[in-house]
PDB file with SEQRES, HELIX, SHEET and CRYST1 records, atoms N, CA, C and O in Angstrom:
SEQRES   1 A   46  MET GLU GLU LEU LYS ALA TYR LEU ASN LEU THR ARG CYS          
SEQRES   2 A   46  ARG GLN ASP ASN LEU LEU TYR PRO LEU LEU PHE ARG GLU          
SEQRES   3 A   46  TYR ILE TYR ALA LEU SER HIS ALA HIS VAL PHE ASN SER          
SEQRES   4 A   46  THR ARG LEU PHE LEU LEU GLU                                  
HELIX    1 AA1 GLU A    2  LEU A   45  1                                  44    
CRYST1    1.000    1.000    1.000  90.00  90.00  90.00 P 1           1          
ATOM      1  N   MET A   1      23.056 -32.471  12.086  1.00  0.00           N  
ATOM      2  CA  MET A   1      22.049 -32.173  11.087  1.00  0.00           C  
ATOM      3  C   MET A   1      20.644 -32.218  11.702  1.00  0.00           C  
ATOM      4  O   MET A   1      19.792 -31.389  11.381  1.00  0.00           O  
ATOM      5  N   GLU A   2      20.418 -33.177  12.572  1.00  0.00           N  
ATOM      6  CA  GLU A   2      19.115 -33.279  13.233  1.00  0.00           C  
ATOM      7  C   GLU A   2      18.842 -32.062  14.114  1.00  0.00           C  
ATOM      8  O   GLU A   2      17.705 -31.604  14.221  1.00  0.00           O  
ATOM      9  N   GLU A   3      19.893 -31.547  14.741  1.00  0.00           N  
ATOM     10  CA  GLU A   3      19.724 -30.360  15.585  1.00  0.00           C  
ATOM     11  C   GLU A   3      19.294 -29.164  14.741  1.00  0.00           C  
ATOM     12  O   GLU A   3      18.463 -28.360  15.162  1.00  0.00           O  
ATOM     13  N   LEU A   4      19.869 -29.058  13.549  1.00  0.00           N  
ATOM     14  CA  LEU A   4      19.516 -27.959  12.652  1.00  0.00           C  
ATOM     15  C   LEU A   4      18.055 -28.071  12.214  1.00  0.00           C  
ATOM     16  O   LEU A   4      17.334 -27.073  12.182  1.00  0.00           O  
ATOM     17  N   LYS A   5      17.626 -29.278  11.880  1.00  0.00           N  
ATOM     18  CA  LYS A   5      16.231 -29.481  11.485  1.00  0.00           C  
ATOM     19  C   LYS A   5      15.287 -29.139  12.629  1.00  0.00           C  
ATOM     20  O   LYS A   5      14.251 -28.509  12.418  1.00  0.00           O  
ATOM     21  N   ALA A   6      15.641 -29.550  13.829  1.00  0.00           N  
ATOM     22  CA  ALA A   6      14.805 -29.244  14.990  1.00  0.00           C  
ATOM     23  C   ALA A   6      14.755 -27.742  15.240  1.00  0.00           C  
ATOM     24  O   ALA A   6      13.698 -27.200  15.565  1.00  0.00           O  
ATOM     25  N   TYR A   7      15.891 -27.068  15.089  1.00  0.00           N  
ATOM     26  CA  TYR A   7      15.939 -25.616  15.283  1.00  0.00           C  
ATOM     27  C   TYR A   7      15.093 -24.898  14.234  1.00  0.00           C  
ATOM     28  O   TYR A   7      14.338 -23.982  14.562  1.00  0.00           O  
ATOM     29  N   LEU A   8      15.220 -25.314  12.972  1.00  0.00           N  
ATOM     30  CA  LEU A   8      14.437 -24.677  11.910  1.00  0.00           C  
ATOM     31  C   LEU A   8      12.946 -24.912  12.104  1.00  0.00           C  
ATOM     32  O   LEU A   8      12.137 -24.023  11.840  1.00  0.00           O  
ATOM     33  N   ASN A   9      12.581 -26.096  12.561  1.00  0.00           N  
ATOM     34  CA  ASN A   9      11.177 -26.393  12.824  1.00  0.00           C  
ATOM     35  C   ASN A   9      10.658 -25.526  13.969  1.00  0.00           C  
ATOM     36  O   ASN A   9       9.544 -25.007  13.896  1.00  0.00           O  
ATOM     37  N   LEU A  10      11.447 -25.366  15.012  1.00  0.00           N  
ATOM     38  CA  LEU A  10      11.061 -24.529  16.146  1.00  0.00           C  
ATOM     39  C   LEU A  10      10.930 -23.074  15.717  1.00  0.00           C  
ATOM     40  O   LEU A  10      10.000 -22.381  16.131  1.00  0.00           O  
ATOM     41  N   THR A  11      11.853 -22.617  14.895  1.00  0.00           N  
ATOM     42  CA  THR A  11      11.805 -21.238  14.399  1.00  0.00           C  
ATOM     43  C   THR A  11      10.561 -21.017  13.555  1.00  0.00           C  
ATOM     44  O   THR A  11       9.916 -19.973  13.663  1.00  0.00           O  
ATOM     45  N   ARG A  12      10.220 -21.972  12.727  1.00  0.00           N  
ATOM     46  CA  ARG A  12       9.030 -21.862  11.886  1.00  0.00           C  
ATOM     47  C   ARG A  12       7.770 -21.812  12.746  1.00  0.00           C  
ATOM     48  O   ARG A  12       6.853 -21.047  12.446  1.00  0.00           O  
ATOM     49  N   CYS A  13       7.711 -22.605  13.796  1.00  0.00           N  
ATOM     50  CA  CYS A  13       6.554 -22.588  14.695  1.00  0.00           C  
ATOM     51  C   CYS A  13       6.423 -21.236  15.386  1.00  0.00           C  
ATOM     52  O   CYS A  13       5.317 -20.719  15.544  1.00  0.00           O  
ATOM     53  N   ARG A  14       7.540 -20.674  15.791  1.00  0.00           N  
ATOM     54  CA  ARG A  14       7.500 -19.354  16.435  1.00  0.00           C  
ATOM     55  C   ARG A  14       7.014 -18.292  15.466  1.00  0.00           C  
ATOM     56  O   ARG A  14       6.255 -17.402  15.851  1.00  0.00           O  
ATOM     57  N   GLN A  15       7.442 -18.375  14.212  1.00  0.00           N  
ATOM     58  CA  GLN A  15       6.989 -17.401  13.218  1.00  0.00           C  
ATOM     59  C   GLN A  15       5.490 -17.538  12.992  1.00  0.00           C  
ATOM     60  O   GLN A  15       4.790 -16.533  12.879  1.00  0.00           O  
ATOM     61  N   ASP A  16       4.991 -18.760  12.924  1.00  0.00           N  
ATOM     62  CA  ASP A  16       3.558 -18.977  12.744  1.00  0.00           C  
ATOM     63  C   ASP A  16       2.778 -18.436  13.928  1.00  0.00           C  
ATOM     64  O   ASP A  16       1.726 -17.821  13.753  1.00  0.00           O  
ATOM     65  N   ASN A  17       3.289 -18.662  15.136  1.00  0.00           N  
ATOM     66  CA  ASN A  17       2.598 -18.180  16.327  1.00  0.00           C  
ATOM     67  C   ASN A  17       2.568 -16.664  16.383  1.00  0.00           C  
ATOM     68  O   ASN A  17       1.653 -16.087  16.971  1.00  0.00           O  
ATOM     69  N   LEU A  18       3.545 -16.013  15.788  1.00  0.00           N  
ATOM     70  CA  LEU A  18       3.563 -14.556  15.740  1.00  0.00           C  
ATOM     71  C   LEU A  18       2.706 -14.039  14.596  1.00  0.00           C  
ATOM     72  O   LEU A  18       1.999 -13.043  14.753  1.00  0.00           O  
ATOM     73  N   LEU A  19       2.760 -14.698  13.456  1.00  0.00           N  
ATOM     74  CA  LEU A  19       2.111 -14.191  12.256  1.00  0.00           C  
ATOM     75  C   LEU A  19       0.594 -14.320  12.309  1.00  0.00           C  
ATOM     76  O   LEU A  19      -0.106 -13.375  11.942  1.00  0.00           O  
ATOM     77  N   TYR A  20       0.069 -15.442  12.747  1.00  0.00           N  
ATOM     78  CA  TYR A  20      -1.370 -15.646  12.713  1.00  0.00           C  
ATOM     79  C   TYR A  20      -2.148 -14.659  13.584  1.00  0.00           C  
ATOM     80  O   TYR A  20      -3.171 -14.151  13.125  1.00  0.00           O  
ATOM     81  N   PRO A  21      -1.724 -14.360  14.807  1.00  0.00           N  
ATOM     82  CA  PRO A  21      -2.473 -13.350  15.573  1.00  0.00           C  
ATOM     83  C   PRO A  21      -2.449 -11.976  14.913  1.00  0.00           C  
ATOM     84  O   PRO A  21      -3.430 -11.236  14.995  1.00  0.00           O  
ATOM     85  N   LEU A  22      -1.344 -11.625  14.263  1.00  0.00           N  
ATOM     86  CA  LEU A  22      -1.279 -10.334  13.581  1.00  0.00           C  
ATOM     87  C   LEU A  22      -2.237 -10.285  12.399  1.00  0.00           C  
ATOM     88  O   LEU A  22      -2.909  -9.277  12.184  1.00  0.00           O  
ATOM     89  N   LEU A  23      -2.302 -11.364  11.637  1.00  0.00           N  
ATOM     90  CA  LEU A  23      -3.233 -11.410  10.510  1.00  0.00           C  
ATOM     91  C   LEU A  23      -4.671 -11.374  10.996  1.00  0.00           C  
ATOM     92  O   LEU A  23      -5.512 -10.702  10.398  1.00  0.00           O  
ATOM     93  N   PHE A  24      -4.963 -12.091  12.076  1.00  0.00           N  
ATOM     94  CA  PHE A  24      -6.317 -12.119  12.613  1.00  0.00           C  
ATOM     95  C   PHE A  24      -6.709 -10.739  13.116  1.00  0.00           C  
ATOM     96  O   PHE A  24      -7.840 -10.300  12.908  1.00  0.00           O  
ATOM     97  N   ARG A  25      -5.780 -10.049  13.779  1.00  0.00           N  
ATOM     98  CA  ARG A  25      -6.064  -8.708  14.288  1.00  0.00           C  
ATOM     99  C   ARG A  25      -6.336  -7.749  13.127  1.00  0.00           C  
ATOM    100  O   ARG A  25      -7.240  -6.917  13.210  1.00  0.00           O  
ATOM    101  N   GLU A  26      -5.566  -7.862  12.057  1.00  0.00           N  
ATOM    102  CA  GLU A  26      -5.766  -7.008  10.884  1.00  0.00           C  
ATOM    103  C   GLU A  26      -7.121  -7.288  10.244  1.00  0.00           C  
ATOM    104  O   GLU A  26      -7.794  -6.361   9.792  1.00  0.00           O  
ATOM    105  N   TYR A  27      -7.529  -8.556  10.202  1.00  0.00           N  
ATOM    106  CA  TYR A  27      -8.819  -8.937   9.632  1.00  0.00           C  
ATOM    107  C   TYR A  27      -9.967  -8.346  10.455  1.00  0.00           C  
ATOM    108  O   TYR A  27     -10.925  -7.817   9.892  1.00  0.00           O  
ATOM    109  N   ILE A  28      -9.873  -8.433  11.777  1.00  0.00           N  
ATOM    110  CA  ILE A  28     -10.902  -7.874  12.651  1.00  0.00           C  
ATOM    111  C   ILE A  28     -10.969  -6.359  12.479  1.00  0.00           C  
ATOM    112  O   ILE A  28     -12.059  -5.788  12.427  1.00  0.00           O  
ATOM    113  N   TYR A  29      -9.822  -5.711  12.391  1.00  0.00           N  
ATOM    114  CA  TYR A  29      -9.794  -4.260  12.196  1.00  0.00           C  
ATOM    115  C   TYR A  29     -10.475  -3.884  10.881  1.00  0.00           C  
ATOM    116  O   TYR A  29     -11.255  -2.932  10.843  1.00  0.00           O  
ATOM    117  N   ALA A  30     -10.193  -4.612   9.814  1.00  0.00           N  
ATOM    118  CA  ALA A  30     -10.793  -4.315   8.511  1.00  0.00           C  
ATOM    119  C   ALA A  30     -12.302  -4.511   8.554  1.00  0.00           C  
ATOM    120  O   ALA A  30     -13.045  -3.709   7.988  1.00  0.00           O  
ATOM    121  N   LEU A  31     -12.760  -5.562   9.213  1.00  0.00           N  
ATOM    122  CA  LEU A  31     -14.203  -5.785   9.324  1.00  0.00           C  
ATOM    123  C   LEU A  31     -14.885  -4.672  10.105  1.00  0.00           C  
ATOM    124  O   LEU A  31     -15.936  -4.181   9.693  1.00  0.00           O  
ATOM    125  N   SER A  32     -14.306  -4.273  11.216  1.00  0.00           N  
ATOM    126  CA  SER A  32     -14.929  -3.229  12.026  1.00  0.00           C  
ATOM    127  C   SER A  32     -14.898  -1.891  11.294  1.00  0.00           C  
ATOM    128  O   SER A  32     -15.846  -1.111  11.392  1.00  0.00           O  
ATOM    129  N   HIS A  33     -13.832  -1.620  10.571  1.00  0.00           N  
ATOM    130  CA  HIS A  33     -13.743  -0.374   9.815  1.00  0.00           C  
ATOM    131  C   HIS A  33     -14.806  -0.348   8.715  1.00  0.00           C  
ATOM    132  O   HIS A  33     -15.450   0.680   8.504  1.00  0.00           O  
ATOM    133  N   ALA A  34     -14.992  -1.457   8.023  1.00  0.00           N  
ATOM    134  CA  ALA A  34     -16.001  -1.534   6.968  1.00  0.00           C  
ATOM    135  C   ALA A  34     -17.398  -1.368   7.558  1.00  0.00           C  
ATOM    136  O   ALA A  34     -18.251  -0.722   6.951  1.00  0.00           O  
ATOM    137  N   HIS A  35     -17.637  -1.938   8.723  1.00  0.00           N  
ATOM    138  CA  HIS A  35     -18.946  -1.824   9.369  1.00  0.00           C  
ATOM    139  C   HIS A  35     -19.235  -0.371   9.735  1.00  0.00           C  
ATOM    140  O   HIS A  35     -20.340   0.116   9.498  1.00  0.00           O  
ATOM    141  N   VAL A  36     -18.269   0.315  10.300  1.00  0.00           N  
ATOM    142  CA  VAL A  36     -18.451   1.723  10.670  1.00  0.00           C  
ATOM    143  C   VAL A  36     -18.661   2.562   9.419  1.00  0.00           C  
ATOM    144  O   VAL A  36     -19.502   3.461   9.409  1.00  0.00           O  
ATOM    145  N   PHE A  37     -17.910   2.280   8.372  1.00  0.00           N  
ATOM    146  CA  PHE A  37     -18.049   3.037   7.129  1.00  0.00           C  
ATOM    147  C   PHE A  37     -19.440   2.848   6.537  1.00  0.00           C  
ATOM    148  O   PHE A  37     -20.064   3.818   6.107  1.00  0.00           O  
ATOM    149  N   ASN A  38     -19.936   1.608   6.510  1.00  0.00           N  
ATOM    150  CA  ASN A  38     -21.266   1.349   5.962  1.00  0.00           C  
ATOM    151  C   ASN A  38     -22.348   1.988   6.815  1.00  0.00           C  
ATOM    152  O   ASN A  38     -23.320   2.517   6.274  1.00  0.00           O  
ATOM    153  N   SER A  39     -22.208   1.955   8.115  1.00  0.00           N  
ATOM    154  CA  SER A  39     -23.194   2.569   9.004  1.00  0.00           C  
ATOM    155  C   SER A  39     -23.234   4.079   8.794  1.00  0.00           C  
ATOM    156  O   SER A  39     -24.312   4.673   8.760  1.00  0.00           O  
ATOM    157  N   THR A  40     -22.088   4.691   8.656  1.00  0.00           N  
ATOM    158  CA  THR A  40     -22.015   6.135   8.440  1.00  0.00           C  
ATOM    159  C   THR A  40     -22.617   6.501   7.093  1.00  0.00           C  
ATOM    160  O   THR A  40     -23.331   7.497   6.976  1.00  0.00           O  
ATOM    161  N   ARG A  41     -22.335   5.710   6.096  1.00  0.00           N  
ATOM    162  CA  ARG A  41     -22.868   5.981   4.761  1.00  0.00           C  
ATOM    163  C   ARG A  41     -24.386   5.875   4.749  1.00  0.00           C  
ATOM    164  O   ARG A  41     -25.057   6.705   4.136  1.00  0.00           O  
ATOM    165  N   LEU A  42     -24.936   4.869   5.416  1.00  0.00           N  
ATOM    166  CA  LEU A  42     -26.389   4.727   5.484  1.00  0.00           C  
ATOM    167  C   LEU A  42     -27.014   5.893   6.237  1.00  0.00           C  
ATOM    168  O   LEU A  42     -28.084   6.375   5.864  1.00  0.00           O  
ATOM    169  N   PHE A  43     -26.358   6.340   7.281  1.00  0.00           N  
ATOM    170  CA  PHE A  43     -26.861   7.471   8.061  1.00  0.00           C  
ATOM    171  C   PHE A  43     -26.887   8.739   7.211  1.00  0.00           C  
ATOM    172  O   PHE A  43     -27.833   9.522   7.289  1.00  0.00           O  
ATOM    173  N   LEU A  44     -25.854   8.939   6.405  1.00  0.00           N  
ATOM    174  CA  LEU A  44     -25.786  10.137   5.569  1.00  0.00           C  
ATOM    175  C   LEU A  44     -26.785  10.092   4.417  1.00  0.00           C  
ATOM    176  O   LEU A  44     -27.248  11.140   3.965  1.00  0.00           O  
ATOM    177  N   LEU A  45     -27.121   8.910   3.940  1.00  0.00           N  
ATOM    178  CA  LEU A  45     -28.074   8.789   2.841  1.00  0.00           C  
ATOM    179  C   LEU A  45     -29.504   9.042   3.287  1.00  0.00           C  
ATOM    180  O   LEU A  45     -30.345   9.421   2.472  1.00  0.00           O  
ATOM    181  N   GLU A  46     -29.789   8.844   4.547  1.00  0.00           N  
ATOM    182  CA  GLU A  46     -31.154   9.045   5.044  1.00  0.00           C  
ATOM    183  C   GLU A  46     -31.420  10.457   5.217  1.00  0.00           C  
ATOM    184  O   GLU A  46     -32.517  10.833   5.629  1.00  0.00           O  
TER     185      GLU A  46                                                      
END                                                                             
């Protein structure tokens, strides 16, 4: 039973290590896309 708990804990850590960089990358992409969109919109309004 202890081996199963250790395995599940290790699996959960691996999922977290995979998931957080993907979420962070998506967040950075969204910020940069919004910045480019706002810059383009301001340029077109002038």
